[in-house]
TIFIRO-816144 format. One line per 10 residues: their letters; for each residue x, y, z of C-alpha. Coordinates in steps of 0.05 Angstrom, whole numbers. Example, Ala and Ser with C-alpha at 12.3 -4.5 7.8 and 13.67 -1.06 7.14 Angstrom:
// residues 2
as = 246 -90 156  273 -21 143 $
// end
This chain:
// residues 280
mtttqdliee = 1889 1438 2216  1896 1404 2149  1963 1369 2142  2008 1371 2081  1995 1297 2067  1920 1309 2071  1926 1364 2019  1967 1320 1973  1915 1265 1976  1858 1314 1964 $
ilsknsqlsr = 1892 1346 1904  1907 1278 1873  1836 1253 1884  1807 1314 1847  1856 1313 1789  1865 1246 1756  1913 1276 1704  1965 1292 1759  2009 1238 1787  2038 1238 1857 $
eqlierlaae = 2109 1244 1828  2089 1305 1787  2057 1338 1847  2117 1326 1892  2164 1352 1838  2121 1414 1829  2121 1426 1905  2197 1419 1907  2205 1468 1849  2159 1520 1882 $
rarlgglled = 2195 1511 1948  2262 1523 1914  2236 1582 1874  2210 1618 1935  2270 1601 1979  2229 1573 2037  2187 1637 2046  2122 1598 2045  2103 1534 2081  2088 1471 2041 $
etllrliaak = 2014 1475 2059  2009 1544 2028  2049 1522 1967  2003 1463 1956  1942 1508 1959  1973 1553 1907  1989 1493 1863  1918 1467 1871  1890 1534 1849  1934 1534 1786 $
fgvcvkqnsf = 1906 1465 1768  1835 1488 1781  1827 1444 1842  1786 1471 1900  1812 1444 1966  1782 1450 2035  1798 1513 2074  1843 1506 2134  1817 1522 2203  1848 1591 2212 $
hnsgvlstsr = 1810 1626 2156  1756 1651 2204  1797 1660 2267  1803 1735 2268  1845 1788 2233  1897 1759 2186  1961 1793 2165  1972 1802 2091  2031 1753 2093  1985 1696 2114 $
lfaglndvtv = 1936 1703 2056  1933 1656 1997  1881 1641 1944  1818 1602 1962  1803 1629 2031  1733 1650 2051  1706 1693 2107  1772 1731 2113  1783 1792 2158  1842 1839 2149 $
aghlvavfpv = 1858 1907 2176  1907 1961 2157  1921 2030 2129  1889 2051 2063  1945 2076 2019  1911 2082 1951  1840 2085 1924  1823 2080 1850  1760 2102 1812  1699 2059 1802 $
ktfegaeksg = 1695 2022 1736  1635 1989 1702  1633 1926 1660  1583 1895 1612  1580 1821 1599  1537 1771 1562  1511 1742 1627  1519 1799 1677  1541 1871 1685  1563 1911 1745 $
kfatlilads = 1617 1955 1774  1679 1948 1815  1735 1989 1846  1803 1973 1875  1844 1998 1933  1911 1982 1964  1916 1964 2038  1980 1962 2079  1993 1928 2145  2058 1916 2182 $
egllrvvlwn = 2076 1857 2136  2058 1879 2066  2011 1908 2014  1945 1878 1991  1903 1894 1930  1829 1894 1947  1771 1890 1897  1703 1919 1917  1643 1895 1877  1578 1932 1861 $
ekadliaegk = 1548 1966 1922  1614 1962 1959  1646 2001 1902  1595 2056 1915  1631 2073 1980  1689 2099 1938  1643 2137 1890  1610 2169 1951  1677 2190 1981  1669 2146 2043 $
liagqsikll = 1734 2109 2030  1796 2153 2020  1871 2144 2025  1897 2154 2096  1842 2117 2132  1852 2058 2178  1801 2005 2161  1779 1934 2176  1752 1890 2120  1708 1832 2142 $
hgytrldrfg = 1679 1771 2107  1720 1775 2044  1748 1720 2000  1815 1711 1966  1833 1698 1893  1895 1700 1850  1901 1759 1803  1925 1751 1731  1997 1759 1755  1991 1702 1806 $
ktelhlssks = 1987 1748 1867  1935 1739 1922  1881 1793 1926  1820 1803 1971  1750 1810 1943  1691 1842 1979  1619 1825 1959  1550 1844 1985  1562 1799 2046  1626 1834 2065 $
qieveakakt = 1633 1891 2115  1679 1951 2118  1694 1987 2184  1730 2054 2183  1768 2074 2246  1746 2143 2267  1814 2166 2292  1879 2131 2274  1948 2149 2299  1997 2166 2244 $
sdhpslekfa = 2049 2125 2283  2006 2063 2272  2013 2069 2196  2066 2023 2166  2125 2055 2129  2112 2040 2056  2186 2048 2038  2202 1981 2069  2157 1947 2018  2188 1983 1958 $
tkinalnnqs = 2221 1942 1903  2293 1962 1888  2302 1988 1817  2357 1938 1802  2309 1882 1821  2257 1901 1769  2244 1854 1710  2192 1849 1655  2152 1801 1699  2145 1853 1755 $
snvllcgvvt = 2073 1875 1766  2037 1921 1814  2103 1946 1842  2116 1999 1894  2176 2044 1879  2208 2098 1921  2263 2144 1896  2288 2212 1876  2272 2245 1809  2336 2259 1771 $
evfskktftr = 2310 2282 1703  2244 2310 1678  2225 2315 1605  2171 2359 1574  2100 2332 1571  2077 2314 1501  2008 2307 1471  1987 2260 1416  1926 2235 1379  1907 2161 1384 $
gdqsdgsvlr = 1881 2118 1328  1809 2131 1351  1823 2206 1346  1821 2216 1421  1875 2261 1452  1928 2233 1498  1987 2259 1537  2052 2229 1562  2105 2253 1612  2172 2219 1620 $
fvladdsgkv = 2222 2225 1677  2278 2186 1711  2272 2157 1781  2333 2134 1821  2345 2097 1887  2409 2070 1918  2409 2011 1869  2401 2046 1802  2357 2087 1756  2296 2073 1713 $
gvvawdekam = 2255 2113 1663  2183 2126 1682  2126 2139 1634  2063 2174 1660  2000 2173 1617  1941 2220 1608  1911 2245 1674  1971 2220 1714  2017 2260 1667  1976 2323 1681 $
eleknlrvna = 1973 2310 1756  2048 2298 1762  2068 2356 1718  2044 2405 1771  2096 2385 1824  2147 2341 1789  2216 2371 1798  2288 2346 1798  2307 2322 1869  2234 2310 1888 $
hlllvnarvk = 2223 2247 1929  2169 2205 1898  2130 2143 1919  2094 2102 1865  2041 2050 1884  2016 1998 1835  2062 2015 1777  2075 1968 1718  2141 1947 1687  2148 1940 1611 $
eapngglevh = 2204 1929 1562  2228 1996 1534  2237 2009 1460  2313 2007 1470  2309 1938 1500  2315 1959 1573  2260 1967 1624  2214 2025 1639  2160 2037 1691  2090 2058 1668 $
idsntafnft = 2039 2094 1711  1966 2106 1692  1897 2110 1724  1912 2047 1764  1974 2078 1797  1976 2123 1858  2033 2170 1874  2056 2213 1932  2112 2264 1940  2147 2245 2005 $
// end
């Protein structure tokens, strides 16, 4: 197992712009910010990634199934297992050097939620309906990266494997409510949040025309939990899907929602094609 001191020396050797004092200060700041939730070794790997330094993997990255809480950016040959709670449509991209397609899903185990990115032929499994919410799955030979919000996510390429458990007990599925963010803890830095609450107000859906002359729709409602209330804005297809069953006193779970500053200066939650929901 790589020691903390080994990691410090490796980071310094690969980044001449960073002094030992600066690295130690950064480590102390991250330790204080996270309140001791992560070990120094994990924090150093995160710091290294932010400075663009690739450090050696530690020895547990290929030692079997890892819980979501043990993942951090820079791991290879990762295996995780859990319950598939959300599956999102396949998207394509065109670039100067390459093009392709990808899809995302949200996996839950007993310790947390994990965003997973499936590339190219792995994304076809979603298009073909072979991966759907509710399944228990194992993901093998993946690699981890930081997303644009600084959270660890798992990527699956052509070398990765996906195993779907034929029959899974509902009792084995983790309770998603324990991972929910309290409404009073939301801030404009919150991303990919999971919210659970009761609908207290519903406003009429509105349609509009965008600048490119395409049609859009928006549906607003208020969600409350035992800590407070927040306005929610649903866009386009999510607005239409929600409108069918959205009622006052309905219990609603939102997965992968975004938090933005509201026009009145407060906060509001936005849900779109990248958000999944479930009436509980």
